[in-house]
N, CA, C and O atoms as CSV, one atom per row, in Angstrom:
chain,resi,resn,atom,element,x,y,z
A,1,MET,N,N,46.432,149.131,81.295
A,1,MET,CA,C,47.243,148.465,82.294
A,1,MET,C,C,48.546,147.998,81.657
A,1,MET,O,O,48.572,147.536,80.516
A,2,ILE,N,N,49.612,148.129,82.415
A,2,ILE,CA,C,50.892,147.586,81.983
A,2,ILE,C,C,51.316,146.537,83.002
A,2,ILE,O,O,51.238,146.755,84.211
A,3,GLU,N,N,51.759,145.415,82.498
A,3,GLU,CA,C,52.178,144.319,83.364
A,3,GLU,C,C,53.601,143.910,83.011
A,3,GLU,O,O,53.883,143.499,81.886
A,4,ILE,N,N,54.483,144.028,83.983
A,4,ILE,CA,C,55.896,143.687,83.852
A,4,ILE,C,C,56.097,142.368,84.580
A,4,ILE,O,O,55.770,142.260,85.762
A,5,LYS,N,N,56.632,141.359,83.890
A,5,LYS,CA,C,56.787,140.040,84.516
A,5,LYS,C,C,58.210,139.521,84.365
A,5,LYS,O,O,58.702,139.336,83.252
A,6,ASN,N,N,58.855,139.289,85.487
A,6,ASN,CA,C,60.138,138.574,85.558
A,6,ASN,C,C,61.215,139.155,84.640
A,6,ASN,O,O,61.907,138.415,83.941
A,7,ILE,N,N,61.352,140.478,84.645
A,7,ILE,CA,C,62.329,141.137,83.772
A,7,ILE,C,C,63.745,140.991,84.324
A,7,ILE,O,O,64.009,141.293,85.487
A,8,ASP,N,N,64.637,140.528,83.474
A,8,ASP,CA,C,66.080,140.473,83.734
A,8,ASP,C,C,66.766,141.197,82.585
A,8,ASP,O,O,66.302,141.160,81.446
A,9,ILE,N,N,67.873,141.854,82.900
A,9,ILE,CA,C,68.739,142.383,81.848
A,9,ILE,C,C,70.170,142.384,82.362
A,9,ILE,O,O,70.450,142.731,83.509
A,10,LYS,N,N,71.054,141.984,81.473
A,10,LYS,CA,C,72.481,141.954,81.785
A,10,LYS,C,C,73.218,142.838,80.791
A,10,LYS,O,O,72.874,142.892,79.610
A,11,PHE,N,N,74.228,143.522,81.284
A,11,PHE,CA,C,75.149,144.282,80.451
A,11,PHE,C,C,76.519,143.659,80.673
A,11,PHE,O,O,77.172,143.929,81.681
A,12,GLY,N,N,76.951,142.829,79.736
A,12,GLY,CA,C,78.194,142.082,79.947
A,12,GLY,C,C,78.007,141.165,81.145
A,12,GLY,O,O,77.078,140.357,81.162
A,13,GLY,N,N,78.861,141.274,82.132
A,13,GLY,CA,C,78.755,140.452,83.333
A,13,GLY,C,C,77.907,141.072,84.429
A,13,GLY,O,O,77.741,140.466,85.488
A,14,LEU,N,N,77.361,142.274,84.206
A,14,LEU,CA,C,76.587,142.974,85.225
A,14,LEU,C,C,75.100,142.661,85.100
A,14,LEU,O,O,74.499,142.895,84.051
A,15,GLN,N,N,74.512,142.135,86.162
A,15,GLN,CA,C,73.069,141.882,86.211
A,15,GLN,C,C,72.406,143.181,86.667
A,15,GLN,O,O,72.402,143.486,87.860
A,16,ALA,N,N,71.844,143.951,85.726
A,16,ALA,CA,C,71.268,145.260,86.047
A,16,ALA,C,C,69.879,145.135,86.674
A,16,ALA,O,O,69.554,145.877,87.601
A,17,LEU,N,N,69.064,144.212,86.183
A,17,LEU,CA,C,67.748,143.924,86.756
A,17,LEU,C,C,67.610,142.417,86.877
A,17,LEU,O,O,68.017,141.671,85.987
A,18,ASP,N,N,67.031,141.976,87.988
A,18,ASP,CA,C,66.924,140.544,88.252
A,18,ASP,C,C,65.515,140.202,88.721
A,18,ASP,O,O,65.151,140.484,89.863
A,19,ASP,N,N,64.721,139.594,87.836
A,19,ASP,CA,C,63.388,139.090,88.162
A,19,ASP,C,C,62.451,140.178,88.703
A,19,ASP,O,O,61.826,140.002,89.748
A,20,VAL,N,N,62.362,141.292,87.990
A,20,VAL,CA,C,61.508,142.410,88.396
A,20,VAL,C,C,60.105,142.199,87.836
A,20,VAL,O,O,59.930,141.952,86.643
A,21,SER,N,N,59.111,142.301,88.715
A,21,SER,CA,C,57.709,142.167,88.305
A,21,SER,C,C,56.868,143.224,89.015
A,21,SER,O,O,57.047,143.470,90.208
A,22,PHE,N,N,55.954,143.845,88.279
A,22,PHE,CA,C,54.972,144.756,88.863
A,22,PHE,C,C,53.925,145.063,87.803
A,22,PHE,O,O,54.128,144.793,86.619
A,23,SER,N,N,52.819,145.624,88.232
A,23,SER,CA,C,51.796,146.055,87.277
A,23,SER,C,C,51.280,147.420,87.707
A,23,SER,O,O,51.313,147.779,88.884
A,24,VAL,N,N,50.803,148.168,86.722
A,24,VAL,CA,C,50.217,149.483,86.958
A,24,VAL,C,C,48.880,149.492,86.242
A,24,VAL,O,O,48.811,149.316,85.025
A,25,GLY,N,N,47.821,149.698,87.006
A,25,GLY,CA,C,46.486,149.705,86.434
A,25,GLY,C,C,46.151,151.027,85.769
A,25,GLY,O,O,46.779,152.050,86.039
A,26,LYS,N,N,45.164,150.993,84.905
A,26,LYS,CA,C,44.708,152.200,84.209
A,26,LYS,C,C,44.269,153.236,85.244
A,26,LYS,O,O,43.489,152.929,86.146
A,27,GLY,N,N,44.772,154.455,85.110
A,27,GLY,CA,C,44.426,155.531,86.023
A,27,GLY,C,C,45.277,155.595,87.279
A,27,GLY,O,O,45.184,156.561,88.036
A,28,GLU,N,N,46.097,154.592,87.513
A,28,GLU,CA,C,46.977,154.572,88.680
A,28,GLU,C,C,48.163,155.499,88.463
A,28,GLU,O,O,48.669,155.621,87.348
A,29,VAL,N,N,48.596,156.141,89.517
A,29,VAL,CA,C,49.803,156.966,89.480
A,29,VAL,C,C,50.810,156.322,90.419
A,29,VAL,O,O,50.523,156.114,91.598
A,30,VAL,N,N,51.983,156.007,89.899
A,30,VAL,CA,C,53.013,155.347,90.704
A,30,VAL,C,C,54.346,156.060,90.518
A,30,VAL,O,O,54.539,156.812,89.562
A,31,GLY,N,N,55.248,155.812,91.434
A,31,GLY,CA,C,56.606,156.335,91.325
A,31,GLY,C,C,57.588,155.180,91.311
A,31,GLY,O,O,57.358,154.146,91.936
A,32,LEU,N,N,58.669,155.363,90.603
A,32,LEU,CA,C,59.742,154.369,90.550
A,32,LEU,C,C,60.934,155.006,91.249
A,32,LEU,O,O,61.584,155.897,90.703
A,33,ILE,N,N,61.215,154.536,92.471
A,33,ILE,CA,C,62.258,155.162,93.274
A,33,ILE,C,C,63.326,154.151,93.662
A,33,ILE,O,O,63.085,152.944,93.677
A,34,GLY,N,N,64.497,154.660,93.971
A,34,GLY,CA,C,65.601,153.820,94.417
A,34,GLY,C,C,66.896,154.592,94.343
A,34,GLY,O,O,66.943,155.675,93.760
A,35,PRO,N,N,67.950,154.048,94.929
A,35,PRO,CA,C,69.243,154.732,94.916
A,35,PRO,C,C,69.867,154.734,93.522
A,35,PRO,O,O,69.423,154.022,92.622
A,36,ASN,N,N,70.904,155.552,93.368
A,36,ASN,CA,C,71.661,155.565,92.113
A,36,ASN,C,C,72.114,154.148,91.776
A,36,ASN,O,O,72.587,153.413,92.642
A,37,GLY,N,N,71.964,153.779,90.512
A,37,GLY,CA,C,72.418,152.466,90.066
A,37,GLY,C,C,71.461,151.327,90.347
A,37,GLY,O,O,71.804,150.166,90.126
A,38,ALA,N,N,70.250,151.638,90.838
A,38,ALA,CA,C,69.289,150.584,91.179
A,38,ALA,C,C,68.584,149.992,89.962
A,38,ALA,O,O,68.013,148.905,90.051
A,39,GLY,N,N,68.616,150.695,88.821
A,39,GLY,CA,C,67.988,150.173,87.610
A,39,GLY,C,C,66.728,150.896,87.175
A,39,GLY,O,O,66.013,150.410,86.299
A,40,LYS,N,N,66.439,152.046,87.769
A,40,LYS,CA,C,65.221,152.789,87.416
A,40,LYS,C,C,65.208,153.189,85.941
A,40,LYS,O,O,64.236,152.928,85.232
A,41,THR,N,N,66.267,153.810,85.492
A,41,THR,CA,C,66.354,154.243,84.092
A,41,THR,C,C,66.389,153.044,83.163
A,41,THR,O,O,65.775,153.072,82.096
A,42,THR,N,N,67.087,152.005,83.546
A,42,THR,CA,C,67.130,150.781,82.735
A,42,THR,C,C,65.728,150.208,82.573
A,42,THR,O,O,65.352,149.796,81.475
A,43,MET,N,N,64.940,150.176,83.667
A,43,MET,CA,C,63.571,149.657,83.588
A,43,MET,C,C,62.737,150.502,82.640
A,43,MET,O,O,61.998,149.952,81.824
A,44,MET,N,N,62.834,151.820,82.724
A,44,MET,CA,C,62.072,152.689,81.828
A,44,MET,C,C,62.519,152.520,80.378
A,44,MET,O,O,61.691,152.559,79.467
A,45,ASN,N,N,63.809,152.334,80.158
A,45,ASN,CA,C,64.308,152.103,78.795
A,45,ASN,C,C,63.791,150.787,78.224
A,45,ASN,O,O,63.554,150.693,77.020
A,46,ILE,N,N,63.615,149.788,79.052
A,46,ILE,CA,C,63.038,148.514,78.599
A,46,ILE,C,C,61.565,148.715,78.246
A,46,ILE,O,O,61.112,148.262,77.194
A,47,ILE,N,N,60.824,149.385,79.110
A,47,ILE,CA,C,59.399,149.620,78.857
A,47,ILE,C,C,59.204,150.413,77.564
A,47,ILE,O,O,58.282,150.135,76.796
A,48,CYS,N,N,60.061,151.388,77.327
A,48,CYS,CA,C,59.952,152.245,76.129
A,48,CYS,C,C,60.505,151.600,74.866
A,48,CYS,O,O,60.357,152.156,73.777
A,49,GLY,N,N,61.135,150.445,74.990
A,49,GLY,CA,C,61.649,149.746,73.817
A,49,GLY,C,C,63.060,150.124,73.421
A,49,GLY,O,O,63.526,149.726,72.354
A,50,LEU,N,N,63.755,150.889,74.261
A,50,LEU,CA,C,65.133,151.266,73.945
A,50,LEU,C,C,66.107,150.133,74.252
A,50,LEU,O,O,67.132,150.001,73.583
A,51,TYR,N,N,65.794,149.310,75.263
A,51,TYR,CA,C,66.582,148.121,75.594
A,51,TYR,C,C,65.678,146.903,75.486
A,51,TYR,O,O,64.469,146.997,75.701
A,52,LYS,N,N,66.260,145.769,75.156
A,52,LYS,CA,C,65.525,144.503,75.151
A,52,LYS,C,C,65.938,143.701,76.379
A,52,LYS,O,O,67.132,143.535,76.629
A,53,PRO,N,N,64.973,143.201,77.150
A,53,PRO,CA,C,65.334,142.427,78.334
A,53,PRO,C,C,65.946,141.083,77.955
A,53,PRO,O,O,65.656,140.528,76.895
A,54,THR,N,N,66.793,140.573,78.840
A,54,THR,CA,C,67.365,139.241,78.658
A,54,THR,C,C,66.285,138.182,78.865
A,54,THR,O,O,66.254,137.170,78.166
A,55,GLU,N,N,65.405,138.424,79.825
A,55,GLU,CA,C,64.287,137.532,80.154
A,55,GLU,C,C,63.081,138.381,80.527
A,55,GLU,O,O,63.217,139.563,80.843
A,56,GLY,N,N,61.909,137.774,80.490
A,56,GLY,CA,C,60.698,138.412,80.974
A,56,GLY,C,C,59.836,138.995,79.871
A,56,GLY,O,O,60.208,139.005,78.697
A,57,THR,N,N,58.661,139.484,80.286
A,57,THR,CA,C,57.683,140.010,79.335
A,57,THR,C,C,57.079,141.318,79.835
A,57,THR,O,O,57.044,141.597,81.033
A,58,ILE,N,N,56.604,142.109,78.871
A,58,ILE,CA,C,55.867,143.334,79.162
A,58,ILE,C,C,54.610,143.317,78.304
A,58,ILE,O,O,54.679,143.176,77.083
A,59,ASP,N,N,53.463,143.461,78.954
A,59,ASP,CA,C,52.182,143.533,78.255
A,59,ASP,C,C,51.552,144.889,78.541
A,59,ASP,O,O,51.487,145.318,79.693
A,60,PHE,N,N,51.087,145.563,77.490
A,60,PHE,CA,C,50.400,146.840,77.627
A,60,PHE,C,C,48.996,146.689,77.069
A,60,PHE,O,O,48.813,146.414,75.883
A,61,GLU,N,N,48.009,146.871,77.932
A,61,GLU,CA,C,46.600,146.720,77.563
A,61,GLU,C,C,46.357,145.413,76.816
A,61,GLU,O,O,45.638,145.379,75.817
A,62,GLY,N,N,46.969,144.338,77.315
A,62,GLY,CA,C,46.755,143.011,76.757
A,62,GLY,C,C,47.611,142.656,75.558
A,62,GLY,O,O,47.521,141.536,75.054
A,63,THR,N,N,48.441,143.579,75.087
A,63,THR,CA,C,49.303,143.328,73.933
A,63,THR,C,C,50.742,143.178,74.391
A,63,THR,O,O,51.248,144.009,75.144
A,64,ARG,N,N,51.391,142.138,73.946
A,64,ARG,CA,C,52.797,141.902,74.283
A,64,ARG,C,C,53.663,142.910,73.544
A,64,ARG,O,O,53.658,142.955,72.314
A,65,ILE,N,N,54.413,143.724,74.297
A,65,ILE,CA,C,55.287,144.730,73.683
A,65,ILE,C,C,56.762,144.429,73.927
A,65,ILE,O,O,57.628,145.200,73.514
A,66,THR,N,N,57.051,143.335,74.583
A,66,THR,CA,C,58.437,142.968,74.872
A,66,THR,C,C,59.254,142.917,73.592
A,66,THR,O,O,58.889,142.220,72.646
A,67,GLY,N,N,60.358,143.652,73.561
A,67,GLY,CA,C,61.274,143.593,72.428
A,67,GLY,C,C,60.878,144.423,71.224
A,67,GLY,O,O,61.632,144.491,70.253
A,68,LEU,N,N,59.699,145.066,71.260
A,68,LEU,CA,C,59.323,145.937,70.145
A,68,LEU,C,C,60.163,147.206,70.182
A,68,LEU,O,O,60.621,147.621,71.247
A,69,THR,N,N,60.364,147.818,69.033
A,69,THR,CA,C,61.084,149.092,68.993
A,69,THR,C,C,60.208,150.184,69.599
A,69,THR,O,O,58.987,150.039,69.674
A,70,SER,N,N,60.831,151.267,70.028
A,70,SER,CA,C,60.073,152.373,70.613
A,70,SER,C,C,59.075,152.941,69.607
A,70,SER,O,O,57.984,153.361,69.994
A,71,ASN,N,N,59.425,152.961,68.340
A,71,ASN,CA,C,58.524,153.449,67.302
A,71,ASN,C,C,57.259,152.596,67.228
A,71,ASN,O,O,56.157,153.131,67.109
A,72,LYS,N,N,57.410,151.282,67.297
A,72,LYS,CA,C,56.239,150.393,67.228
A,72,LYS,C,C,55.394,150.488,68.490
A,72,LYS,O,O,54.169,150.387,68.425
A,73,ILE,N,N,56.036,150.682,69.632
A,73,ILE,CA,C,55.291,150.816,70.884
A,73,ILE,C,C,54.433,152.076,70.853
A,73,ILE,O,O,53.300,152.058,71.335
A,74,CYS,N,N,54.947,153.161,70.300
A,74,CYS,CA,C,54.204,154.432,70.236
A,74,CYS,C,C,52.985,154.348,69.332
A,74,CYS,O,O,51.994,155.044,69.552
A,75,HIS,N,N,53.055,153.501,68.320
A,75,HIS,CA,C,51.953,153.425,67.369
A,75,HIS,C,C,51.097,152.249,67.705
A,75,HIS,O,O,50.102,151.996,67.026
């Protein structure tokens, strides 16, 4: 299970994500949809460790992965 809680990220003065929360259970299949510029790629980059959120947490199978590098998340 992955749990995303209250994720915010800013790029300069631009608020790209504001208080985003959701969870995906083991075995669940979900889609992340929205218009251009909605923050889909930014959210995936945060989950993968390419970006660090300004606020919020990400837990994967009970382990806090917020702010870890992509290399550490993979291992």
